[in-house]
C-alpha positions in Angstrom: 3.2 8.8 -28.1 1.9 9.0 -24.5 4.0 11.5 -22.5 4.7 10.6 -18.9 6.4 13.2 -16.7 7.7 12.4 -13.2 7.8 15.4 -10.9 11.3 15.4 -9.2 12.1 17.6 -6.3 14.3 17.4 -3.1 12.8 15.0 -0.6 11.7 12.3 -3.0 11.9 8.6 -2.2 14.2 6.8 -4.6 12.4 3.5 -4.6 9.2 4.9 -6.1 11.1 7.0 -8.6 13.0 3.9 -9.8 9.8 2.0 -10.2 8.3 4.6 -12.4 11.5 4.8 -14.5 11.6 1.1 -14.9 8.0 0.8 -16.0 7.6 3.9 -18.2 11.2 4.9 -19.1 12.0 1.5 -20.7 8.8 1.2 -22.7 8.9 2.6 -26.3 5.2 3.3 -26.1 5.8 6.1 -23.6 7.9 9.3 -23.8 9.2 9.4 -20.3 10.8 12.5 -18.7 12.0 13.4 -15.3 11.1 17.0 -14.6 12.4 19.2 -11.8 13.4 22.8 -11.0 17.1 21.9 -10.6 19.4 19.0 -9.7 17.8 17.3 -6.7 18.9 15.0 -3.9 17.3 11.5 -3.8 18.6 9.9 -0.6 22.4 9.4 -1.3 22.0 10.2 -5.0 22.0 13.3 -7.1 19.5 13.4 -9.9 19.7 15.7 -13.0 16.1 16.2 -14.4 15.6 16.2 -18.1 13.3 19.2 -18.0 11.9 21.9 -15.7 8.6 21.5 -13.9 7.0 23.5 -16.6 7.1 20.4 -18.8 4.4 18.8 -16.6 1.9 21.0 -18.4 2.4 19.1 -21.7 2.3 15.6 -20.2 -0.5 13.1 -20.6 0.3 11.5 -17.3 2.1 13.1 -14.3 3.6 10.9 -11.6 4.4 12.3 -8.1 6.7 9.9 -6.3 7.0 9.3 -2.6 7.6 12.2 -0.3 10.2 11.5 2.5 9.0 14.0 5.1 5.2 14.0 5.3 5.4 16.8 7.9 7.2 19.2 5.5 5.2 21.4 3.1 5.7 20.5 -0.6 7.4 23.3 -2.6 5.0 25.9 -4.0 6.4 25.5 -7.5 5.7 21.7 -7.4 2.2 22.3 -6.2 1.6 24.9 -8.9 3.0 22.6 -11.7 0.8 19.6 -10.5 -2.3 21.8 -10.3 -1.6 23.2 -13.8 -1.2 19.8 -15.3 -4.3 18.6 -13.7 -6.4 21.6 -14.9 -5.2 21.0 -18.4 -6.5 17.4 -18.4 -3.4 15.4 -17.4 -3.9 12.1 -15.6 -2.1 12.6 -12.2 -1.0 9.7 -10.0 0.9 9.7 -6.7 3.1 6.9 -5.6 3.2 6.1 -1.8 3.4 9.4 0.2 3.2 11.4 -3.0 -0.5 11.5 -2.0 0.5 14.3 0.4 1.6 16.5 -2.5 -1.7 15.8 -4.4 -3.7 16.6 -1.2 -1.8 19.8 -0.6 -2.5 20.8 -4.2 -6.2 20.3 -3.6 -6.5 17.4 -6.1 -7.9 14.9 -3.7 -10.6 17.1 -2.2 -13.9 15.1 -2.2 -12.1 12.0 -3.5 -11.1 8.6 -2.1 -7.4 8.1 -1.8 -4.7 6.0 -0.1 -1.1 6.2 0.9 1.4 4.1 2.8 -0.4 2.5 5.7 2.0 4.1 8.3 0.8 7.6 7.2 -2.9 7.1 6.4 -4.0 8.6 9.8 -1.8 11.6 9.2 -3.2 12.2 5.8 -6.8 11.9 6.9 -6.3 14.3 9.9 -4.4 16.9 7.8 -6.8 16.8 4.9 -10.3 16.1 6.2 -11.9 16.7 2.8 -10.1 13.5 1.5 -11.6 10.1 2.2 -8.5 8.1 3.1 -8.7 4.3 2.6 -5.9 2.5 4.4 -6.9 -1.0 3.3 -6.2 -0.9 -0.5 -3.2 -1.0 -2.8 -4.3 1.8 -5.0 -7.3 4.0 -5.8 -8.3 5.0 -9.4 -10.6 8.0 -9.6 -10.1 8.4 -13.3 -8.0 11.5 -13.7 -6.5 11.3 -10.2 -4.9 8.1 -8.8 -3.1 7.2 -5.6 -1.1 4.2 -4.5 -0.3 2.7 -1.1 3.3 2.3 0.1 6.4 1.1 -1.6 5.7 -2.0 -3.8 2.1 -0.9 -4.3 3.6 1.8 -6.5 4.4 -0.9 -8.9 0.8 -2.2 -8.9 -0.4 1.3 -9.7 2.1 1.8 -12.5 1.2 -1.6 -14.1 -2.5 -0.6 -13.7 -1.8 2.5 -15.7 -0.1 0.5 -18.5 -3.0 -2.0 -18.5 -5.5 0.9 -18.9 -3.4 2.4 -21.7 -2.4 -0.7 -23.7 -4.1 -3.7 -22.3 -3.2 -6.7 -20.1 -0.7 -8.2 -22.5 1.5 -5.0 -22.3 1.3 -4.9 -18.5 2.1 -8.6 -18.2 5.1 -8.2 -20.5 6.5 -5.5 -18.2 5.8 -7.6 -15.1 7.7 -10.5 -16.6 10.7 -8.3 -17.4 10.7 -7.0 -13.8 9.8 -10.4 -12.3 6.8 -9.2 -10.3 3.2 -10.4 -10.1 1.4 -9.1 -13.2 -1.8 -8.0 -11.4 -2.8 -7.3 -7.8 -6.2 -5.8 -7.7 -6.4 -2.3 -6.3 -8.9 -3.3 -3.7 -6.6 -5.8 -2.2 -5.6 -5.1 1.3 -2.2 -3.7 2.1 -0.3 -6.6 3.8 0.3 -4.9 7.1 1.7 -7.0 10.0 -0.2 -6.5 13.2 1.8 -4.6 15.7 3.1 -6.2 18.9 4.5 -4.6 22.0 8.3 -4.1 21.9 8.9 -4.0 25.6 9.5 -7.2 27.5 7.7 -5.8 30.6 4.5 -5.0 28.6 1.4 -6.8 30.1 0.9 -8.5 26.7 4.5 -9.4 26.1 4.1 -13.0 27.2 0.5 -13.4 26.1 1.0 -12.7 22.3 3.6 -15.4 21.7 1.4 -17.8 23.7 -1.5 -17.0 21.3 0.5 -17.3 18.1 1.8 -20.8 19.2 -1.9 -22.0 19.5 -3.5 -20.6 16.5 -4.8 -24.0 15.5 -6.9 -24.2 18.7 -10.2 -22.6 19.6 -9.5 -19.5 21.7 -11.9 -17.2 23.4 -11.4 -13.8 25.1 -12.0 -15.6 28.4 -9.1 -18.0 27.5 -6.8 -15.1 26.8 -7.8 -13.2 29.9 -7.2 -16.2 32.1 -3.8 -16.8 30.6 -2.9 -13.1 31.1 -4.2 -13.2 34.7 -6.5 -10.3 34.1 -10.1 -9.5 33.5 -11.6 -9.5 30.0 -12.3 -5.8 30.2 -8.7 -5.1 31.4 -7.4 -7.3 28.6 -9.4 -5.4 26.0 -7.9 -2.1 27.2 -4.4 -3.4 26.9 -5.0 -4.8 23.4 -6.5 -1.6 22.2 -3.6 0.5 23.5 -0.9 -1.9 22.2 -2.3 -3.0 18.9 -5.1 -0.6 18.1 -7.7 -3.4 17.9 -9.6 -5.9 20.0 -8.3 -9.3 21.2 -10.5 -11.2 18.8 -9.7 -9.0 15.9 -6.0 -9.4 16.6 -6.4 -13.1 16.9 -8.2 -13.2 13.5 -5.4 -11.1 11.9 -2.8 -13.6 13.2 -4.8 -16.5 11.8 -5.0 -14.8 8.5 -1.2 -14.0 8.5 -0.5 -17.7 9.3 -2.8 -18.8 6.5 -0.9 -16.4 4.1 2.4 -18.1 5.1 1.0 -21.6 4.5 -0.4 -20.6 1.2 2.9 -19.1 0.1 5.2 -21.7 1.4 3.4 -25.1 1.4 1.2 -27.2 -0.9 -1.4 -27.8 1.9 -5.0 -27.8 0.6 -7.3 -25.0 1.7 -9.1 -27.4 4.2 -5.7 -28.3 5.8 -4.8 -24.6 5.9 -8.1 -23.7 7.6 -7.6 -26.4 10.2 -4.0 -25.3 10.9 -5.0 -21.8 11.6 -8.1 -22.6 13.7 -10.7 -21.7 11.1 -12.2 -25.2 11.0 -13.4 -25.3 7.4 -12.4 -24.0 4.1 -15.6 -22.0 3.8 -14.9 -20.1 7.0 -11.3 -19.5 5.9 -12.4 -18.2 2.5 -15.0 -15.9 4.1 -12.6 -14.3 6.5 -9.6 -14.3 4.2 -11.5 -12.6 1.4 -12.9 -10.0 3.8 -9.5 -9.2 5.3 -7.0 -9.6 2.4 -9.4 -8.7 -0.4 -8.8 -11.8 -2.5 -9.7 -15.5 -2.0 -7.0 -17.8 -0.6 -6.7 -19.6 -4.0 -6.1 -16.3 -5.8 -3.6 -15.3 -3.1 -1.7 -18.5 -3.5 -1.5 -18.3 -7.3 -0.2 -14.7 -7.1 2.5 -15.3 -4.5 3.6 -18.7 -5.6 4.0 -17.7 -9.3 
């Protein structure tokens, strides 16, 4: 029986811990154990581990759940146990910000990895030997795997089951948990584009004006004229407020609107393309696939099922 050990310590995130428990702890094909040095606090809850961290050394798969404070150093005994399991050949997977534990243990050096989109910049800056990809749901390097934030932990856990026992086994678990059975790891994290929070921000009136006109052709000159500023000045404000250019932000909004229409309406791809200012289904498919990582038709099947 495949032994799965979840590394428990103070500072874990309960959501990812629960996901791992639901996927592996309820499946008779896995011997699942929560392993920690002592009783630990998980948010408002107190958790009693089944075994000490030493049990990680005998596991086939080690899961490291989300880490609440990415600025805090992981406990040395946790790092030692994770390194030891990895050196003995265990498959090691992090869920959400658990990637910070794997990076601190040196397991991600020279590898591609991901974590919650809100912390990818921090991970990349702190561990420059890690190639951080903020635009995927999970990364499978074989013996070491990492997932993006929150629900992406479910995608990685189902991916592990699929690798171990095939699609039918993963699909059965997905049906039990009422989640999509498969979202490809290369699919983009669904990150909403940031908007200024202050009413007095120079873009505060412009952004709602744009989102109300996504079905129309809009240029940078149009946006600058509406904002009563030069195109160069507009670009500086956009970069400071959203981290991207006016046209890229506009494209992201069109894609987000397309996602909403695909999820909530029966409109055809041509109609969706027209409604979001893409013109044709071919143009929508090209931009949607490049941004989201899957075609519009696949996205609709996944999120309407």
